[in-house]
N, C-alpha and C positions, 0 to 999 in steps of 0.2 A: 504493501499499500505506499502511494505518495504521502510525503509528509509536508505539511504545507507550513509557513508562518502566520500566524494571526496577529497584528498589530490592532490593538483598539487603543485610539487617539483621544478619543473622550470628545470634549468640546476645545476645537483648535481655532485660531483665528484663520479669518477668511483665505487669506492666500496661503498657509499651511495646509488649509481644509480642502481648497481646490487642486495646489498643486504639487504639493509634497509626494505624491505618487511616482509622479515624472522623476524623482530622483530615486526612488526605489525602483523603476523600472531601468533608469542606467545602469545600477548595482545589479540587478539582475541581469541584465544584457551581459555586462561584464563577468557574469559567473561567481559574483562577490556576494551575492543575496540568493535567499532562496525563493521559490513561488510564493505570492504574499496576499493576502486578503486583508484589507485596511477598512476597519469600521470607526466611523468619526461624522461630528457634528459641527457645523460652525459654530461658533459662540456670539456672533453677530451677522446682522442682514448684510449683503452685498449684491449687487447686479452682475453675470455673466454672461458673455459674449461667445457665441461659435466661431471655431477657427478660420472659417471663411466667410464671416459676416463684414460689413460695412458698421462700424463704432456708431460714425453720424447718424447713420441712417436706421438704426435700429432701436438705440436708446436714448431718452431725454437727459440728455447730459448736465443742463441747466437745474434739472430736477434732483437728480443724482448728488452734485455739486452741494445745492442749498441743503440738502439733509445729511451730506457727509458720508454718502454711502460707497464705498470703493467699488470699482470696476475691475473684472477681472477677463482677459480675453484666454480661452483654455485652448488646450490643444487638440481636443476632439471637435467634431464637427457638429450639426445641429443647429439650436436657436437659441436669441436670446432669453434671458429669464432671471427671476428675483429667487434668491436663495437664502433660507436664515436656518436658525437650531431647530426648528419644525419638521426637520427632515434628517433622517440617519443615510449616511453616505456610504455605498461599499464601492470600494476599489478592487480590482482584482489585478494583479500582474505577475504573469506567469512566461517562460519557454520551455520547450523541450516537455512536454506534459501530454501523458498518454490518456489525461482524462479530459480534455479537451482539446476542440478542433480549432485549426488553423483558420479554416474557411469564414469569415466574417459572419454570415448569416447562420451557419449552421452554429457559430458561437453565440451569439445572441440567442438563439432558439434555446441551447443547452444552458447558457448561465441566468438565464431569465426565467427559466422553470425553477431554479431557487427563489426567485423572488415572488413567482407567482404561490408556489407551496407554500412561503413564509407566509402571505396573505392569509390563505387558505387554513393555517393552524391556526390563525390568529382570528378567525371566524369571517374573513373576508371572500367572497365568491369570484376571486381574480382568474384573469385569462390571460394568456399571452398573445399580444397582436403584431404581426410582424410589421416593421423589421425590429422596432427597437422599443417598443411601449408596452406596460402591462395595463390591464384596463378591467374596470367593473362595471359590466352593463354598458358598456361601450364607453364609458368614461374612464379618461388616464387617470393612472393612479400611480406610476413609475414612469419617470423618463430615463434613457440610458444611451451612453455613447461608446464606441469602440476604435481602436486605432493600434497603431503598431511604434514602438520606439527602439529604433534598430533589430536586435532579434529577438526583443521581448513584444508580448502583447498585453494589450489591455482592455479592461471593459470596466467602466464607470456606471452609476446609478445610483437612485435613490428611494430608500422608501420613505412617504409623503403622511407624516403624522398628522398636519394641519397646515392650512395655507391663508396668506393676506390676501385674498382675490382683487381686492382693490388697489393695494400697494405694488401686487403682481401685475396689473395692467398700468399703474402710473407709471414705474419705470421705462417701460417700452416708448418709443416715439410715435406716434401718430397723427393722422390728418388734423383733428379738432375735438374739443371736449365731448361733443356727442360720440363721435365713434369709439372715444376711450369707454363711455359709459356702456355701449352695445358691448364692446369687447370683454369690459368686467363680467357681463351678464352670461356672455358667452362663453368663459372661463369655467362661473358658477356649472353651467349645463355639462361642460365636456370636460372638465378635470376633477377629482374628489379625492378625498383624503382618508386616513384610517378614523378620524372623528367622525368623521359624516356617516361612514358605513359601518361603524362598530357602536354597539350599545354600551359596551364597557370595553373602552379603550386601552389596551395595553402600556407597560411602562417601558421607557426607554431598554433599561436593562431585560427585558422578556424579549423585546422584538431582537435585540442583538443577539441573545441566547437561541431563541428559534430559528434566526436566520444562518448562524453558526452550524447548527446541529443537522440542517437542512442542505447545508453545503456541503458538509461531510458526506452524507446519506449518498446524494444525487451525483456525487463526483465520486465518489469511492476514494477519496483522501484524510489525511488524517491533519488536524489543524493544532499545531502547536502555539503556544502564547511566546512572544518575544518581543524585543524593543526597538527601534529604529538605531541601527548600526553608525558609528561614526563617519563611515564612509559615507552612507547616505545624507546625514547630516551635512557633512563638508560638499557633498555635491549640489545639495539645496542652499547651501548658503554662498556657494562661489559660483556655480552655474545655471539652476532652477529660478532662483527669486531674482537674482540681477537681470534674466533674460524676460522674465515677467513683469517688471516693474517698468521696463525701459519704454517711452515714448513710439518708440520704432515699433516693439510688440505690439504696444495696444492700438495704435491707430492704424499700423500696416499701411503698406503704399496704396495711393487712391489713385487713378488715373483719371478721374473724371473731375471736368474744369469747373463744374457746380453740380447741384443736385437735380439727377435727369429724372428720376421717378417714372421708368416707364415711355420716355419719349427721345426724340432725338436733337439734338444741338449742333446747328451747324456753324463751324469754326472758319473755311476758308472754301473757294469753290472746291465743288467736289469732294470735302473731307468734312465729315461728322462725326462725333460722338451719340453712340445710339446705345438703351439700354433696354433690355428686355427680359421680362419672367417666362418660367415656364415651370408650371406643378405637374410633377411627376409624383413618386412616392415620397419623394425630398422637392423644394423649390431648390430652382436651377436659375439663377441671376445671371445674364451673361452682360458683361458691359466692354464696348470696342471702339475703338477709333477705325472709322471705315473711309478708305478712298476709293471711291465708286461702290464696286461690290467686293471688293478686297480688302481682308482685316488685314490691319496693319500693326495694331495692339489690342490686347484682348484681356481682360480680368475675370474669372469663373468664381461668384460666389454663391451665398446660400445657406439653407439651414443642411445641407447634405453631408453625408460623411463620405469621405475618400481616403483609402487604404492602400499604401502609406499616403499621408497628406500631401506629401512633398509632390506627389504624382501630378497633382493639379497644375504647378508649374512646367512641368513638362509638356501636359496638353496645351499649354498657352504658348510655350514656343512653337508645338508644330502647325499651329494653326495660324503663325505669321504669314502672311502672302497667300492663304488659302482663300480663293472665290466664295461667295456665298451660294455654291452650285451644289445639287445633293449629292449626286456622286463622288463629286470631290470633300465634301465633307464627311460623308460615310467612311471614305477610304481612309480619311486621317484620323477618324475615330476607331476604327477597328484596329488601324495600327499602333495607336495609342495603347490600348488594350492588350495586343500581342506581346506588344514591348516592354510595358511597365507591369504587366500582369497586376495591376491596381483593380482593387475592389470596390465599388460603390452599390453598397445595399439598398435596395428600392428605386434603383435609377439604370436604365438599362443603353444601351448603344444608340438604340433609335430614340430614346429620350433627350440624348444630347445633340445629337444630330438636328431634333425638332427645337429644340433649342436655341441652337446655333439660328437656324433657319429663319427666327423670329425675329433677328437683327436688322 
């Protein structure tokens, strides 16, 4: 039976809660740390942005600054959200394990079975909803993301104990307050919590114990309690934290001259900036500088998951100089998958071609 380490980090400050697992992943990649399950809770609220998202387009930065809420861009895909201590995070880091598949969609299915069974043992009839959600009666009760760090594979997710729907809607950037009110009501309809679904909500410690027990049973591994190593703390202090607190990481490069939101902006004769959205299993947002029908520069964003995440950069490079012609776009997209062996859960070759064709 495989032996995995269990790190229970209790209440952790937002940056530690959101990114320390990356330091563990680096140590696992180097062969210096064992496969690990981390359980923790943020000790205060913050806003979190998906790796492929545009900061200024997704979050209300003025409100976040006014309330003193930190903003953290994670290394996983997915959408912008509000997080606080009413959620228990599970962060799973491993390599070379016979207990879990390396295929991302099978990985989600296997590891989210743990989340589903945990909720069920706590009296909540949860179900797995591909690609990366757990739902109760069609309402989301757990959000999850996966990716790779070198040779290590990572899955992160949460058990939602309670949720401030109004604040969750407030941190997001929206066209107007009327839209925000509708969004908050929609969240109540489509996102639920343990407190809403359980007549007698369990304690945090009970939730952690049930999750750990189910994890061992379904994966066939033995969890051994441990502590972060000196190497992991050093990687966090010297590499992970400086990267995530830099302006370059938080804002990332944005090629738009102004906010375009689904329209074209003419720059010069035959030159324009175009933005187009395509909703597949995940949102794909394309932003490009076009000269006639030829792509000169392009940025691919959205709440999508791409594994490895750096593969998006390769696709962007491959599309430079390509005309918006279906056969040519399809050829580039197919070659991208062949060359990189990238995985895009919820998004197919056809989805990418269709998104590009909207430019």
